N, C-alpha and C positions, 0 to 999 in steps of 0.2 A: 617127617625127618627120619633119616636112616644113618646110623654111624657107619663110617667106612670100615671095611675089613682090614685086618692087619695083613701086611704083605706076606704072602705064603713063601716060606723059605727065609724070611727075615728081611730086615731093612738095614742098609749101610749108609751112613752119612759121612761123606769123604771129602777131604781137601780143605776144610776150613780150620780156623783157629779154635781149638776145642778148649773152652774155659771150664775146667772140671769143678771148681769151687771145692776142692778137697782140702784137707787140713793144711797142705803146703801151698795151696792156690796154684796148682800146676796148670800150665797152659801148653798144650801140644799145638805148635804152629809150624807146619800144618799137622793135622791129626785126623782121626776117624773114630766113629762110634758104631758099634755093631749091636743091633737089637734083634732079639728073637721073641716072638709073641709080645708079652708086656714087660720084658726085662732087658736091661742092658747086659750083654754077655761079655763085651770087651771094649776097651778104650785104648787107643795107642797113638804113637807119634809117626809122622811120615805118611806114606800112602798105605791104604788098607791092603793087607796080604791078598795075593791073587786068589787063593782058595776061598777066602771070605767073600770076595767080590763075585767069584764064579757061582757060588751057591746061593747068593742072596736073591730074594724075590724082587727087590728094587734097590737100586743104588742112586742116591741123590748127590750130585757133585755140587758142593757148596764153596768152591774156591772163591776167595774174596769175601767170605762171610765169617761170622763168629757163631759157634755152637755153644750154648750154655744151658744149664738146668732151667726148666720152667720156674718162674717166680711164684711165690704164694702171696696173694692179696689177703692179708691176714685179718682184715676187719673192713667189712663193707655192709651196706644195706641195699641189696639189689633192687628191691621194689622202687627205690628212689630214682631210677632212671626217668620216671615220670615227673620228677620234682626238680629237675635241673633249672637253675637260674631264677628260682622263686625267692631267694634270700640273699641277694648280693650285698645287702646293707643291714644285716641283723646279726647280733651275737647269739650264742647257742640257745639260751632259754627262750628268747623271743622267737627264734627260728623254729623251735619245736612246736610252740603253742600256735603260732600264726601261719606257718607254712607246711608243717608235716601233719599234725593232727587233723586239720580240716579236710584234707584229701585222703589221708590214709584210712579213715573210717568208712570211706566209700569204695575201697578196693574190694573186688571179689576174686574168685579163683581164676576166672578168665583173664581179667586185667592184670592180676599179679603174675600169672604165668607169662604173659607177653612182656611185662616189664622186666622180669627176671631173664627171659630169653635174650632180650636186648643187652642186659647187663652181663650175661655170660659171654656173649659174642664179643662185647667190648673188652672184657677181661682177657680173653684169648688174644685179641688183636693187640692189647696193651702189654703182653708178655707174661701174663699169669696163666699158669696151667692148673693151679689149685686156688680155691676160694673159700674163705671163712665168711659166711653170710650171717650177720647178727640180725636174724629175721624175727621181728616183733609184732607183725600184723597177723592176727589169728582169728579174725571175726568168724565165728562158727557158721558153717554152711547149713542151709535149710533145704527141705524138699529133696534130700538125697544127692544134692550136687557136691562137687569136690571141695574139700577143705583147702584153704590157702597153703598150708604147709605141704600138703600132698602135691599141689600144683607147682610149688617151688622145687621140691625134690624131683618131680617128674621132668622139669626143665633140665636138671643136671643129668638125669638119665639120658635124655635126648641129645644133649649137646656134647657129652663125653668128658666134661671137666671133672677134675677131682674136687670133691665138694664136702665141706663140713657145714651142716645146718646147725648153727648155734641158736637154739630156740629161745628167743628173748621173752622176758616177762617183767611185769611190775605189779605190785599188789597194793600200792597206795600212791597218793599225790600225782596221779597220772590221768590221762583222758579216760573217763569212766568206762566207756565201752571197750577199752583195751586193757583194763585191769583184770587180774585173775588171782584167786586164792592159791596158796601153795599146793593145796590138794588138787585143784583143777590143773595147775601147771604140770604137776607130775603125771596126772592121769592122761592129759592130752599129749604130753611128750612121750609117754610110754606107748601110746597108740601110734604116733608117727615113727617112733623107734622100732616098734614091732614090724612095721611095713618096710622101712627104708634103711635102717642101720645095717651096713654091710652089703647093701644092694649093689648091683652092677659090678660084681667081682671085687667088692670092697671099696669102690670109688666113692660111694656116698655113705656118710656117717652122720650121727646126730649127737649133740651135746646140749647141756643146759646153759642159759645165758641171761642171768639177771641184768636188767637194763642199766640202772644207775643207782648209786647209794641212796639218793633221796626218794627213789621210787620203790625201794625194797625194804621191808621190815626185817629186823634181826631174826625173828623166828622163821620167816620164809627163806631167808638166806641159808640158815643152818639146815633146814629141811631139804632144800634143793641141792646144796653142796654135798650133803650126805648121800642123797640119791644118785647124784652124778658119780660119786666115788664108788657106790655100790654097783653101778653099771660099768665102771671102768672107763668113764669118759671124763672130759674136762669141763671147766666152768669159764665162761667168757663174760667180761663185765667192763663197761666204761668206768674209768678210774681217773679222778683228779684232772678232768679235762679242762675245767675252768677254775679260776680263783674263787668265783662266787659259790660254786658247788662245794668247794672245800670249806668255805666259811659257813655254809649251811650245815655241814656235818659237824663242825666244831660247836656251833650254837646248839644243835640238838643233842649230839652224843658226846661232845667233849673230846672227840678224836678226829684226826685227819683220816683220809680215805684208807690208806694202807694200814694204818694203826687199827682202824675199825675191822678191816678184813683179817688182820692177824688176831685180833681179839675174838673173832668168830671162828678161828681155826680154818679160815678159807684160803690161806695162801698155800702155794706148793707148785711143783713142776707141772701140774695139771691145770693151772690157772693162767689165763691170758688177761692182761691188764691193758685195755685199749686206751690210748692217748698218754696217760701218766705224765701230764705236763707239770702240774704243781706239786712236786714232791720235795720234802726236805731230806737232810742227810740220814736221819733215822729211818725214814721210809725206804730210801735206797738200800740201806743196809738190810732191812727186813726182807726186801725183795731178793737181794743177793743170797741171803741165808736160806730162804725158802725155795729158791730155784724157780720162782714164778717168771713168766715171760712177759715182757713189755712189748706192746704193739704200737709202733710210732706211725702217726698219720700227719706228716709235715704239711702237705698242701691244705688239708682241711683245717689244721690248726691255724694256718695263716689266713685262710678264707673267712673263718669265724672270729679272727683276732683273739684266739684262745690263749696263745702264748707259745714259748719255745721250751720244749723239755730238755732235760740235762742228759742228752744221749752220750756225750763223751764221758761224763762221770759214770754212767751205767756201764759203758764198755770197760772202763778202768776197774770196775767192781766185778767184771766177768758176768754181768747180767745178760741173759739172752734177749736180744732185741730183734723183733720182726718188723716188717714194713707193710704199709697198707695205704690205700687211697682214701678210706672212709667212704660213706655212701655218696652217690652222685648228686644228692641234694645239698651237699656241703663241700663240693670240690671244684668243679662239677663234672669231673672226668674220673675214669678208672684206668689210669695210664701209669703203669708201674715204672716205665722209663722216666716219666716226669717225677715220680716219687723218689727214684734213685738220685736224680740230680738235686732235687730239693733237699733231700736228707743231708747231703754233703755240704751244699752251699749254706743252708740255714745254720749249721753248726759253725762253719767258718766265720760267718758274719756276726753271729751271736757272741762268739768268744774272741773275735778279732784275731784269729789264729788260722793262717792258711794251711796249717798241718793238722787241724782239729780232727778231720776225718779224711780218708782217702777213698778212691773209687772201689778198691777191693773191700773196704769195710762195708760199704753200702750193698755190694753184691752178696757178701756173706749174709747180711741181715735179710735181704730179699729172698735168698735161696735156703740157706741152712737155718737161719732164724725163723723164717716162715714155716719151714717143715716142722720145727719144734712147736711153734704156735698151733699148728694144725694137728699136733699129736702124731706125726708121721715119722719121727726120729730121722734116721739116715736113709730111709727108703726112698725119699725124694730129696731134691735140693742139691744133688751132687751127681756128677757123671762118673760112675764107677761100676765095675762089674758087680752084678747082683742088685743094683738099684732099679727102681721102677723106670720105665722108658718114658719119662716126662722131660721134654726139652724143647727149646726154641732155636731157630736159626735167624740171625740178624745180618742183613746185607751191610757190609762196611764200605762197599764200592759206590759211594754216593758223594755228590758235591758237598753235602752237609757233614760228611764224616771223614773222607779221605783228604790227605794221606794219614794213615794210622801209624803212630809211633808206639802207642801202648794200647793194647786191645781193651783192657779194663777201663781205661780212661775214655776211650771211644764209646763203649757201651753205656757208661754213666752220663757223660757230658754231651755226647753228640747224637746218639741213637734216639729214634722216636718210633711209634707204632708203624709209621710208613715204611720203616726199614725191615720190619718183621716179615719174613717170607714163608716160614714153616713153623707149625706148632704140632708137637706130638705128645699125646697123653695116653698112657697105658698101651703104648705101641701103635696107636691109631693116629693117622695123619689128619688132624682136624683143620689145619690151614695148610694148603698146598700151593706153592707159588703165589702166595698172597690171596688165595681164594678160600672161603669157607667151604668145607666138603660135605657137611651134614645138613645144610639148610639153604633155602633161597633167602639170602640176607635182605634183599630188597622187599620181599613179601613180608618178612618178619617186621621190618621197620614200619612198613605201611600199616599193618594190622595194629602194631603197638601205638602208632600215632592216633589212630581212630579210638582205641581203647582209652588212651590217656585223656582225650577230649571228653569221652563219656564219663570218666571218673570225675573230672573237674566240673562238668555240667551238673552232675548229681550233687556235688559239693556246693554249687552256686558260685563258683569262682573261675569259670571258664575264661573270663576276660584276661586272666593272667597268662593264658597260653596264646600269646601273640607270636606271629611269625616275623 
């Protein structure tokens, strides 16, 4: 695999409806975006200036399309591309024990790398240019072979995505071969961090990611949160995903999940709380006061029957909300367009209020909220001068979309991955006229299918992989 070169002389994307997702939600229709190297240097209304067009190395005419910031898939488990469809009838805890652990313990670096490659291509096709991967399979390599974490990061290097490896861990109540002491967690994360944090011109970064409250001891939480802050990185954790898990914490610790995190000093703008379904008013207030980020996974929450989080109440408290697919083992897709639509519709039906959320709200969450969850501030998630050149182009001239009366509405309620024609990350065109530019996608899929069968044969459950 080879990443495409950035167009020499710059790239101009001209003629489409430019959805900036800035503070005013400005839309230039038509508009243009001028990129030089890895940065957006100008965004404007109307046609691009003649001198800009004349000096550009490439001009892409996107008349009839929308141009928007690349979305951030702020919580997924990329290795789970091999686990799609194995748990259509199970709640979370049964799904983990019966469908994830039996196969995950048989992943090696080769199979994990292929699973992640498929997942990254899927994310790009699904509108995400940035990915937060809660990666918790770290079975140590032997005989000098590659470690799984390295294989995952290498996939990000090869595919060109903007990538935050949230290195997951548990030190109790978990699959024994996947548990680690806090000392081991920090030591192994430091090794991965030394090699990969800031690699590929800063596209790849590493943070710490305790898995779930019932899998993490208080002492280990304090140690890893302190270490993350010493490194200047964030902490990513599943939080209040199911009512059963909250009851478990109340019985053991006498505290709900967010209260427990606050007790440990673990809340803050550097903390991402994945799911956050079962929260009471006090917990919402604690999140708002601390500046912690909630990562909403609506499709996964419905798939596992986990519940409906109070997203409208979070927005009303000025809590930053990001959006995510969750892992493909509990979705079973990584389609951010589907996530956009589900986010709005789920709040409407839960509150019986057609005005509960609007398309613009979902786009802000997926772009600006996602950038906050990934620790990227305003460097991505907005089309503005000085921002990183991460964007997507979505064809609106389709029988499923047209006629378009409101661009934001069309993007949220009508668009699908089939409408995505271009994806640009760090100024490189990773999808060009609907085609992946850095790999032979057919070959990747074929190799991944073989590797998945091998994993499940080793696990003794290959019969689940029926065509």
